[in-house]
Every structure is written in C-alpha cells, then in structure tokens.
DSSP file (Angstrom, degrees, kcal/mol; ACC not computed):
  #  RESIDUE AA STRUCTURE BP1 BP2  ACC     N-H-->O    O-->H-N    N-H-->O    O-->H-N    TCO  KAPPA ALPHA  PHI   PSI    X-CA   Y-CA   Z-CA
    1    1 A X              0   0    0      0, 0.0     2,-0.4     0, 0.0     0, 0.0   0.000 360.0 360.0 360.0 137.3  129.6   42.1  151.2
    2    2 A X        -     0   0    0      7,-0.3     7,-0.0     1,-0.1     0, 0.0  -0.576 360.0-150.0 -72.7 126.5  133.3   42.8  151.7
    3    3 A X        +     0   0    0     -2,-0.4     2,-0.3     2,-0.0    -1,-0.1   0.624  66.0 102.8 -76.0 -12.1  134.3   45.7  149.4
    4    4 A X        -     0   0    0      1,-0.1    -2,-0.1     5,-0.1     2,-0.1  -0.570  67.8-137.5 -76.3 128.9  137.9   44.4  148.9
    5    5 A X        +     0   0    0     -2,-0.3     2,-0.1     3,-0.1     3,-0.1  -0.317  51.0  84.0 -79.1 165.4  138.4   42.7  145.5
    6    6 A X  S >  S-     0   0    0      1,-0.1     3,-0.7     2,-0.1     4,-0.3  -0.367  83.7 -80.9 123.9 161.1  140.3   39.5  144.9
    7    7 A X  G >  S+     0   0    0      1,-0.2     3,-1.3     2,-0.2    -1,-0.1   0.851 120.3  60.2 -63.2 -35.9  139.9   35.8  145.0
    8    8 A X  G 3  S+     0   0    0      1,-0.3    -1,-0.2    -3,-0.1    -2,-0.1   0.808 108.4  44.2 -65.1 -28.7  140.3   35.5  148.8
    9    9 A X  G <  S+     0   0    0     -3,-0.7    -1,-0.3    -5,-0.1    -7,-0.3   0.341  92.0 111.4 -98.8   6.3  137.4   37.8  149.5
   10   10 A X    <   -     0   0    0     -3,-1.3     2,-0.4    -4,-0.3    -3,-0.0  -0.168  67.6-113.3 -74.8 172.6  135.0   36.2  146.9
   11   11 A X        -     0   0    0      2,-0.0     2,-0.5     0, 0.0    -1,-0.1  -0.860  21.7-137.6-109.0 144.3  131.9   34.2  147.7
   12   12 A X        -     0   0    0     -2,-0.4     2,-0.8     2,-0.0     3,-0.0  -0.856   6.3-141.2-104.7 132.7  131.6   30.5  147.0
   13   13 A X    >   -     0   0    0     -2,-0.5     3,-1.8     1,-0.1    -2,-0.0  -0.835  11.1-159.8 -90.8 108.9  128.4   29.0  145.5
   14   14 A X  T 3  S+     0   0    0     -2,-0.8    -1,-0.1     1,-0.3    -2,-0.0   0.615  86.1  63.0 -68.2 -11.9  128.1   25.7  147.4
   15   15 A X  T 3  S+     0   0    0      2,-0.1    -1,-0.3    -3,-0.0     2,-0.1   0.542  77.4 109.7 -90.5  -6.1  125.8   24.3  144.7
   16   16 A X  S <  S-     0   0    0     -3,-1.8     2,-0.4     1,-0.1     3,-0.0  -0.452  70.9-125.5 -69.7 140.6  128.4   24.5  141.9
   17   17 A X        -     0   0    0     -2,-0.1     3,-0.1     1,-0.1    -1,-0.1  -0.717  30.4-110.3 -83.8 133.1  129.8   21.2  140.7
   18   18 A X        -     0   0    0     -2,-0.4     3,-0.1     1,-0.1    -1,-0.1  -0.293  39.2 -99.7 -61.0 149.1  133.5   20.9  140.9
   19   19 A X        -     0   0    0      1,-0.1    -1,-0.1    -3,-0.0     3,-0.1  -0.290  48.7 -87.2 -64.3 152.5  135.4   20.8  137.6
   20   20 A X        -     0   0    0      1,-0.1     2,-0.2    -3,-0.1    -1,-0.1  -0.295  49.4-104.7 -59.0 147.2  136.4   17.5  136.2
   21   21 A X        -     0   0    0     14,-0.1     2,-0.2    -3,-0.1    -1,-0.1  -0.494  40.9-165.0 -73.9 143.9  139.8   16.3  137.5
   22   22 A X    >   -     0   0    0     -2,-0.2     3,-1.5    -3,-0.1    12,-0.4  -0.662  39.5 -92.1-121.6 177.3  142.7   16.6  134.9
   23   23 A X  T 3  S+     0   0    0      1,-0.3    11,-0.1    -2,-0.2    -2,-0.0   0.712 122.8  64.4 -64.2 -19.7  146.2   15.2  134.6
   24   24 A X  T 3  S+     0   0    0      9,-0.1     2,-0.5     2,-0.1    -1,-0.3   0.685  82.1  90.4 -76.9 -17.9  147.4   18.4  136.4
   25   25 A X    <   -     0   0    0     -3,-1.5     9,-2.7     9,-0.2     2,-0.3  -0.709  66.3-166.6 -81.9 123.0  145.5   17.4  139.6
   26   26 A X  B     -A   33   0A   0     -2,-0.5     7,-0.2     7,-0.3    20,-0.2  -0.849  25.9 -98.7-119.0 147.6  147.9   15.3  141.7
   27   27 A X     >  -     0   0    0      5,-3.6     4,-1.3    -2,-0.3    20,-0.3  -0.363  24.1-140.5 -61.1 133.9  147.3   13.1  144.8
   28   28 A X  T  4 S+     0   0    0     18,-3.2    -1,-0.1     1,-0.2    19,-0.1   0.653  99.2  46.5 -72.0 -15.3  148.1   15.0  148.0
   29   29 A X  T  4 S+     0   0    0     17,-0.3    -1,-0.2     3,-0.1    18,-0.1   0.875 133.9   1.4 -92.2 -44.3  149.8   11.8  149.4
   30   30 A X  T  4 S-     0   0    0      2,-0.1    -2,-0.1     3,-0.0     3,-0.1   0.539  88.5-114.5-128.2 -10.5  152.0   10.5  146.6
   31   31 A X     <  +     0   0    0     -4,-1.3     3,-0.1     1,-0.3    -3,-0.1   0.441  67.5 136.3  88.1  -0.8  151.8   12.9  143.6
   32   32 A X  S    S-     0   0    0      1,-0.2    -5,-3.6    -6,-0.1    -1,-0.3  -0.232  72.2 -68.0 -69.7 169.1  150.1   10.4  141.3
   33   33 A X  B     -A   26   0A   0     -7,-0.2     2,-0.3     1,-0.1    16,-0.3  -0.383  56.9-125.4 -60.9 133.2  147.2   11.6  139.1
   34   34 A X        +     0   0    0     -9,-2.7    14,-0.3   -12,-0.4    -9,-0.2  -0.645  36.3 167.5 -84.8 135.3  144.2   12.4  141.3
   35   35 A X        +     0   0    0     12,-2.2    34,-3.3    -2,-0.3     2,-0.4   0.341  65.9  59.3-121.8  -1.5  140.9   10.7  140.5
   36   36 A X  E     -BC  47  68B   0     11,-1.9    11,-2.7    32,-0.2     2,-0.5  -0.994  58.9-167.6-134.5 128.0  139.1   11.6  143.7
   37   37 A X  E     -BC  46  67B   0     30,-2.4    30,-3.2    -2,-0.4     2,-0.6  -0.968   7.2-162.4-112.7 126.0  138.4   15.1  145.1
   38   38 A X  E     -BC  45  66B   0      7,-3.2     7,-2.2    -2,-0.5     2,-0.5  -0.938   6.8-153.8-110.5 114.5  137.2   15.3  148.7
   39   39 A X  E     -BC  44  65B   0     26,-3.0    25,-3.1    -2,-0.6    26,-1.3  -0.769  16.4-175.8 -89.9 129.3  135.6   18.6  149.6
   40   40 A X  E >   -B   43   0B   0      3,-3.6     3,-1.3    -2,-0.5    23,-0.1  -0.763  42.2-104.4-117.3 163.1  135.8   19.5  153.3
   41   41 A X  T 3  S+     0   0    0     21,-0.5     3,-0.1    -2,-0.3    22,-0.1   0.787 123.6  38.1 -57.7 -25.1  134.4   22.4  155.2
   42   42 A X  T 3  S-     0   0    0      1,-0.1     2,-0.3     0, 0.0    -1,-0.2   0.271 130.9 -56.2-112.2  11.3  137.9   24.0  155.3
   43   43 A X  E <   -B   40   0B   0     -3,-1.3    -3,-3.6     2,-0.0     2,-0.3  -0.998  64.7 -69.4 152.6-151.4  139.2   23.1  151.8
   44   44 A X  E     -B   39   0B   0     -2,-0.3     2,-0.4    -5,-0.2    -5,-0.2  -0.968  22.2-152.1-142.6 157.7  139.8   20.1  149.6
   45   45 A X  E     -B   38   0B   0     -7,-2.2    -7,-3.2    -2,-0.3     2,-0.4  -0.970  11.1-150.9-126.0 144.9  142.0   17.0  149.3
   46   46 A X  E     -B   37   0B   0     -2,-0.4   -18,-3.2    -9,-0.2     2,-0.3  -0.951  18.2-178.7-116.3 137.8  143.0   15.2  146.1
   47   47 A X  E     -B   36   0B   0    -11,-2.7   -12,-2.2    -2,-0.4   -11,-1.9  -0.978  27.0-127.4-135.4 147.1  143.7   11.5  146.1
   48   48 A X     >  -     0   0    0     -2,-0.3     4,-2.2   -14,-0.3     5,-0.2  -0.345  48.5 -96.6 -72.1 171.4  144.8    8.8  143.6
   49   49 A X  H  > S+     0   0    0    -16,-0.3     4,-2.1     1,-0.2     5,-0.2   0.904 123.7  52.7 -61.0 -41.8  142.5    5.8  143.6
   50   50 A X  H  > S+     0   0    0      1,-0.2     4,-2.1     2,-0.2    -1,-0.2   0.941 113.5  40.6 -60.8 -50.6  144.8    3.8  145.9
   51   51 A X  H  > S+     0   0    0      2,-0.2     4,-2.1     1,-0.2    -1,-0.2   0.802 110.3  58.9 -73.6 -27.7  145.0    6.5  148.6
   52   52 A X  H  X S+     0   0    0     -4,-2.2     4,-0.8     2,-0.2    -1,-0.2   0.937 110.0  43.7 -63.0 -44.7  141.3    7.3  148.3
   53   53 A X  H >< S+     0   0    0     -4,-2.1     3,-0.5     1,-0.2     4,-0.4   0.912 113.3  52.4 -64.6 -41.3  140.5    3.7  149.1
   54   54 A X  H 3< S+     0   0    0     -4,-2.1     3,-0.2     1,-0.2    -1,-0.2   0.863 121.1  30.4 -62.9 -37.1  143.1    3.7  151.9
   55   55 A X  H >X S+     0   0    0     -4,-2.1     4,-2.1     1,-0.1     3,-0.9   0.332  86.0 106.5-107.3   6.6  141.7    6.9  153.6
   56   56 A X  H <X S+     0   0    0     -4,-0.8     4,-2.2    -3,-0.5     5,-0.2   0.866  78.1  54.6 -57.3 -40.2  138.0    6.6  152.7
   57   57 A X  H 34 S+     0   0    0     -4,-0.4     4,-0.4    -3,-0.2    -1,-0.3   0.814 111.0  47.1 -65.4 -27.8  136.9    5.6  156.2
   58   58 A X  H <4 S+     0   0    0     -3,-0.9     4,-0.3     1,-0.1     3,-0.3   0.900 119.7  34.5 -79.6 -42.4  138.6    8.7  157.6
   59   59 A X  H >X S+     0   0    0     -4,-2.1     4,-2.0     1,-0.2     3,-0.9   0.716 100.1  76.4 -89.0 -18.9  137.3   11.4  155.2
   60   60 A X  T 3< S+     0   0    0     -4,-2.2    -1,-0.2    -5,-0.3    -3,-0.1   0.819  94.6  51.1 -63.7 -29.7  133.8   10.0  154.6
   61   61 A X  T 34 S+     0   0    0     -4,-0.4    -1,-0.3    -3,-0.3    -2,-0.1   0.698 120.7  32.5 -81.0 -17.7  132.5   11.2  157.9
   62   62 A X  T <4 S+     0   0    0     -3,-0.9   -21,-0.5    -4,-0.3    -2,-0.2   0.545  91.6 108.8-113.7 -10.8  133.8   14.8  157.5
   63   63 A X     <  -     0   0    0     -4,-2.0   -23,-0.2     1,-0.1     3,-0.1  -0.399  49.0-161.8 -71.2 141.8  133.5   15.3  153.7
   64   64 A X  S    S-     0   0    0    -25,-3.1     2,-0.3     1,-0.4   -24,-0.2   0.684  81.7  -0.5 -90.6 -22.7  130.8   17.7  152.4
   65   65 A X  E     -C   39   0B   0    -26,-1.3   -26,-3.0     2,-0.0     2,-0.5  -0.937  60.4-153.7-162.6 142.3  131.2   16.1  148.9
   66   66 A X  E     -C   38   0B   0     -2,-0.3     2,-0.8   -28,-0.2   -28,-0.2  -0.983   6.5-160.5-122.2 120.7  133.3   13.4  147.2
   67   67 A X  E     -C   37   0B   0    -30,-3.2   -30,-2.4    -2,-0.5     2,-0.7  -0.878  14.6-171.3-100.1 105.1  133.9   13.6  143.5
   68   68 A X  E     +C   36   0B   0     -2,-0.8   -32,-0.2   -32,-0.2     3,-0.2  -0.880  22.0 161.1-106.5 112.2  135.0   10.1  142.5
   69   69 A X    >   +     0   0    0    -34,-3.3     3,-1.8    -2,-0.7     4,-0.3  -0.002  36.0 120.6-114.7  25.9  136.3    9.7  138.9
   70   70 A X  T >>  +     0   0    0      1,-0.3     3,-1.5   -35,-0.2     4,-0.5   0.717  60.9  74.6 -66.2 -19.1  138.0    6.4  139.4
   71   71 A X  H >> S+     0   0    0      1,-0.3     4,-1.0    -3,-0.2     3,-0.5   0.765  84.3  67.9 -62.7 -22.6  135.8    4.8  136.7
   72   72 A X  H <> S+     0   0    0     -3,-1.8     4,-2.9     1,-0.2     5,-0.3   0.746  83.8  73.0 -66.7 -23.3  138.0    6.7  134.3
   73   73 A X  H <> S+     0   0    0     -3,-1.5     4,-3.0    -4,-0.3     5,-0.5   0.913  97.5  46.7 -58.2 -43.7  140.9    4.5  135.2
   74   74 A X  H <X S+     0   0    0     -3,-0.5     4,-1.5    -4,-0.5    -1,-0.2   0.907 114.9  46.3 -65.7 -41.9  139.4    1.5  133.3
   75   75 A X  H  < S+     0   0    0     -4,-1.0    -2,-0.2     1,-0.2    -1,-0.2   0.884 123.0  34.6 -67.2 -38.6  138.7    3.7  130.3
   76   76 A X  H  < S+     0   0    0     -4,-2.9    -2,-0.2     2,-0.1    -3,-0.2   0.810 136.1  16.5 -87.5 -31.9  142.1    5.3  130.2
   77   77 A X  H  < S-     0   0    0     -4,-3.0    -3,-0.2    -5,-0.3    -2,-0.2   0.418 100.7-118.3-128.6  -0.3  144.4    2.5  131.4
   78   78 A X    ><  -     0   0    0     -4,-1.5     3,-1.5    -5,-0.5    -1,-0.2  -0.095  55.0 -27.7  87.0 172.7  142.4   -0.8  131.1
   79   79 A X  T 3  S+     0   0    0      1,-0.2     3,-0.1    -5,-0.1    -5,-0.0  -0.301 125.7  30.7 -62.0 141.7  141.3   -3.4  133.6
   80   80 A X  T >  S+     0   0    0      1,-0.3     3,-1.5     2,-0.0    -1,-0.2   0.329  81.9 142.0  91.7  -6.9  143.5   -3.7  136.7
   81   81 A X  T <   +     0   0    0     -3,-1.5    -1,-0.3     1,-0.2     3,-0.1  -0.438  68.6  18.6 -68.0 139.9  144.5    0.0  136.7
   82   82 A X  T 3  S+     0   0    0      1,-0.3     2,-0.7    -2,-0.1    -1,-0.2   0.510  89.8 132.1  80.3   4.7  144.7    1.5  140.1
   83   83 A X    <   -     0   0    0     -3,-1.5     2,-0.4     2,-0.0    -1,-0.3  -0.807  46.4-150.8 -93.3 119.4  144.9   -1.8  141.9
   84   84 A X              0   0    0     -2,-0.7    -3,-0.0     1,-0.1    -4,-0.0  -0.745 360.0 360.0 -89.6 134.1  147.7   -2.0  144.4
   85   85 A X              0   0    0     -2,-0.4    -1,-0.1     0, 0.0    -2,-0.0   0.436 360.0 360.0-101.4 360.0  149.2   -5.4  144.9
C-alpha cells in the first residue's frame, strides 16, 4: 500500500455501485443534464440521453459498466422527453 495520503493514491472498490446521477452531472458532449454514466477502465464519461444513444455502439464494447437512468426522463419531464427530432 502506498503510504502517501490523498485521493489520488486511494484504492477503488470495483464492486461499489456508482452514486445516482444528479442535476449537477452534465453531459460531456453538450452540457445537458447527464442520465448515463459510462465507466471505462481509465475513467468515466457522462452523457445526456441523446448522446448516450448516439455513441452507444462506440462505448458499449469498452465500458466496464453503464449506469442508465434515462427512465427518469419520463418521470421528471413526461413522455417524449429526451427525444431528438
């Protein structure tokens, strides 16, 4: 174990469930509220529903976990939310 304190030197428990996404979590592509968290071996990406659908084929093969909370769109914003026309 590394004796130096601090977040950078901490250990990650891979079995922990990521925290629920909040309004403070923003899409890495457009800045809209994120509803999808993609965990990668080297970090994470956050996406709105639109960009998650657009890039799903690219990240699905490399993701270690995908946290999809897009079902909240219907509860929070009604039918048709997150649908790009």
